[in-house]
C-alpha positions as CSV (number, residue, x, y, z in Angstrom):
1,M,29.7,115.6,134.0
2,V,29.5,116.0,130.0
3,G,26.5,113.8,128.9
4,P,25.8,112.7,125.4
5,A,23.9,115.6,124.1
6,D,26.3,118.1,125.6
7,I,28.2,120.1,123.2
8,V,31.9,120.7,124.0
9,T,33.5,123.8,122.6
10,I,37.6,124.2,122.9
11,A,38.7,127.4,123.1
12,R,41.8,128.1,121.1
13,G,44.1,130.1,123.0
14,P,47.1,132.4,121.6
15,A,50.1,130.8,119.3
16,A,52.7,130.0,121.6
17,P,55.6,132.3,121.0
18,R,58.4,131.0,118.3
19,I,61.4,131.4,121.3
20,H,64.4,130.1,119.2
21,V,67.3,132.3,119.0
22,P,71.0,131.4,119.2
23,I,72.6,133.2,122.2
24,V,76.3,133.9,120.9
25,Y,77.3,135.6,124.5
26,E,75.8,136.3,127.7
27,D,76.3,138.0,131.1
28,D,75.1,140.2,133.7
29,A,75.2,143.4,131.2
30,V,74.5,142.3,127.7
31,I,73.7,139.6,125.4
32,A,74.5,139.1,121.9
33,I,72.8,136.5,119.5
34,D,73.5,135.4,116.0
35,K,70.0,136.9,114.1
36,P,69.0,135.1,111.1
37,C,68.4,136.6,107.6
38,G,65.0,137.4,107.5
39,L,63.7,138.1,111.2
40,L,63.2,141.7,112.1
41,S,65.9,143.3,114.9
42,V,62.5,145.1,116.1
43,A,58.7,145.5,116.2
44,T,57.2,147.9,112.4
45,D,53.6,148.2,111.7
46,E,53.4,145.6,110.0
47,E,55.4,142.8,112.3
48,K,55.0,143.1,116.0
49,D,54.9,139.7,117.7
50,D,57.9,137.7,115.9
51,T,61.1,139.7,116.2
52,A,64.2,138.7,117.2
53,F,63.5,141.5,120.2
54,T,60.1,139.4,121.3
55,R,62.1,136.0,120.7
56,L,64.7,137.2,123.2
57,A,62.2,138.6,125.5
58,A,60.5,135.3,125.3
59,V,63.6,133.3,126.6
60,L,64.5,136.1,129.1
61,R,60.9,135.7,130.5
62,A,60.9,131.8,130.6
63,R,64.1,132.0,133.0
64,D,62.9,135.0,134.7
65,A,65.9,136.8,133.6
66,G,64.3,140.2,133.2
67,R,64.0,141.6,129.8
68,P,66.6,142.7,127.0
69,F,66.7,146.3,125.7
70,V,67.9,147.1,122.3
71,V,71.4,148.2,121.2
72,H,71.6,148.8,117.8
73,R,69.3,147.1,114.6
74,L,70.6,144.6,111.5
75,D,68.3,145.1,107.9
76,R,66.0,142.2,107.9
77,D,67.3,140.5,105.3
78,T,71.3,140.9,107.0
79,S,72.3,137.8,109.5
80,G,74.6,138.1,112.2
81,L,75.4,139.4,115.7
82,L,73.2,141.8,117.3
83,L,73.5,143.1,120.9
84,F,71.1,143.6,123.6
85,A,72.0,145.1,126.9
86,R,70.1,143.9,129.8
87,S,69.3,147.1,131.5
88,A,68.7,150.7,130.5
89,A,71.6,152.5,131.9
90,T,74.0,149.4,130.2
91,R,71.9,150.2,126.8
92,D,72.4,154.3,127.1
93,R,76.1,153.5,127.7
94,L,76.8,151.3,124.5
95,Q,75.0,153.5,122.6
96,R,77.0,156.8,123.6
97,T,80.3,154.6,122.3
98,W,78.8,153.1,120.0
99,E,80.8,154.7,116.7
100,A,83.6,152.9,118.6
101,V,82.4,149.4,118.5
102,E,84.4,147.8,115.9
103,K,82.0,146.2,113.3
104,L,83.1,144.0,111.2
105,Y,80.9,142.3,108.0
106,L,81.1,139.7,105.1
107,A,79.6,140.0,101.9
108,V,79.5,137.9,98.8
109,V,79.0,140.1,96.0
110,E,78.8,140.0,92.4
111,G,82.1,140.3,90.6
112,L,85.5,141.6,91.6
113,P,86.4,145.1,92.7
114,R,89.1,147.1,90.9
115,Q,91.0,147.0,94.3
116,D,91.7,144.4,96.6
117,E,90.9,146.6,99.3
118,G,89.8,150.6,99.7
119,S,87.8,152.6,101.7
120,I,84.8,154.6,100.3
121,E,83.4,157.8,102.0
122,N,80.6,159.8,100.7
123,H,77.2,161.0,102.1
124,L,74.3,158.8,102.0
125,V,70.3,160.1,101.8
126,E,67.1,157.8,102.0
127,G,64.6,158.6,99.1
128,K,60.8,158.7,99.1
129,N,60.8,154.9,98.1
130,L,63.4,153.8,100.9
131,R,66.4,153.2,99.1
132,V,69.6,155.0,100.3
133,R,71.4,156.8,97.1
134,I,74.7,158.7,97.2
135,A,74.2,162.3,97.5
136,R,75.8,165.7,98.2
137,P,76.1,166.7,101.4
138,G,73.6,169.1,103.0
139,G,70.6,168.6,103.9
140,A,69.3,165.2,104.8
141,A,72.2,163.7,103.9
142,K,74.9,161.6,106.1
143,L,78.8,161.4,106.0
144,A,79.1,157.1,105.4
145,V,82.4,155.6,105.5
146,T,83.6,151.7,104.7
147,H,86.6,150.1,104.7
148,Y,86.8,147.1,103.1
149,R,89.6,144.2,101.4
150,V,88.6,141.2,99.4
151,L,89.2,137.9,101.0
152,A,88.6,135.9,98.0
153,S,87.5,135.5,94.4
154,R,85.6,132.6,92.4
155,D,83.6,131.5,89.5
156,G,82.4,135.5,89.1
157,F,81.7,136.3,92.9
158,S,84.1,137.7,95.8
159,L,83.8,137.6,99.9
160,V,84.5,141.2,100.9
161,E,85.2,141.8,104.6
162,V,83.8,145.4,105.5
163,K,84.5,147.6,108.5
164,L,82.0,150.2,109.4
165,E,83.4,153.5,110.4
166,T,79.5,154.9,110.8
167,G,76.3,152.9,110.7
168,R,73.9,154.5,108.2
169,K,70.9,153.0,106.3
170,H,71.8,150.3,103.6
171,Q,75.5,151.7,104.0
172,I,77.2,148.6,102.9
173,R,74.8,147.8,100.6
174,V,74.9,151.0,99.0
175,H,79.3,151.4,98.6
176,L,79.6,147.7,97.7
177,A,77.0,148.6,94.8
178,S,79.1,152.4,93.9
179,L,81.9,149.9,93.1
180,G,80.1,147.6,90.5
181,C,79.9,144.6,92.5
182,P,76.3,144.4,94.4
183,I,75.7,142.2,97.6
184,I,74.2,138.9,95.6
185,G,70.5,138.7,96.3
186,D,70.2,142.7,96.6
187,A,67.8,143.5,93.8
188,D,67.4,146.7,95.0
189,Y,71.0,148.0,94.7
190,G,71.3,146.2,91.3
191,A,72.0,142.3,91.9
192,R,71.3,140.0,89.1
193,T,72.3,137.3,90.9
194,N,70.6,135.2,93.8
195,P,72.6,131.9,94.4
196,A,71.6,132.0,97.9
197,R,68.3,132.4,98.2
198,R,68.9,135.4,100.7
199,L,71.0,138.7,100.7
200,G,74.5,138.0,100.7
201,L,75.6,140.2,103.7
202,H,76.8,138.9,107.5
203,A,77.5,140.2,110.5
204,W,80.7,138.8,111.7
205,K,82.4,140.4,114.5
206,L,82.0,142.6,117.3
207,A,84.8,144.4,119.7
208,F,83.9,146.9,122.2
209,D,84.9,147.9,125.6
210,H,82.8,146.0,128.1
211,P,80.4,148.6,129.7
212,V,80.7,147.6,133.2
213,T,84.1,145.6,133.2
214,S,85.8,147.9,130.6
215,K,87.8,145.2,129.3
216,R,87.8,144.2,125.4
217,T,85.0,142.0,124.3
218,N,85.3,140.2,121.0
219,L,82.3,138.4,119.9
220,E,82.4,136.6,116.2
221,T,79.6,134.2,114.7
222,P,79.6,131.7,112.3
223,F,79.7,132.5,108.2
224,P,76.2,130.6,106.9
225,E,76.6,127.7,105.2
226,E,74.7,128.8,102.2
227,L,76.6,131.9,101.4
228,D,80.4,130.0,102.4
229,R,80.1,127.7,99.7
230,I,79.7,129.9,97.2
231,I,82.9,131.4,98.1
232,V,85.7,128.8,99.6
233,R,88.1,130.6,101.6
234,R,91.6,129.6,101.0
């Protein structure tokens, strides 16, 4: 019993995990989420507690449904489809064939590419400042291939569909900037505008042979409203 002279101390436990994460698709083998802009895919030295992985892991743990396994990553400021496996074996199968997965992105860029569609092929290397640049073949430089087509253009901005043939760090950002059309909000690669107050890049579609059934699986997530209102597709 607590008396009038007693001092009561309330100990604060750890904050409840932020477990909200939009699940786009799931089955017994894979699970895909719509990662919001600004959220890391996995932990870094600076941020370990709130990532796409930890949020999804918390959701699955609350359902007593196992844990996710990381298949690939998206940049922190890129939104869209992020695929996880439900087992280590499934993760390994997906990673072995990842280059065969069809990966489509939507990007809002400054200006208008000279050609309505085309391909960019060169080598990329990461500098000491963590920015990526086009480089000569050899050494640490890796081949990067990007295919693009313009879907719409309005008021000095264009909506570009991007298909990745390779998956290098900042590949889309560097390649679109090399066309003279940096992605909006991407000051690191030359953008001068930020009308959506975020990077204008969204991982839109994934298509792959299911690692268990081999059935072709097509996933899609909506284009964010803050980007869509800049370019109304016709």
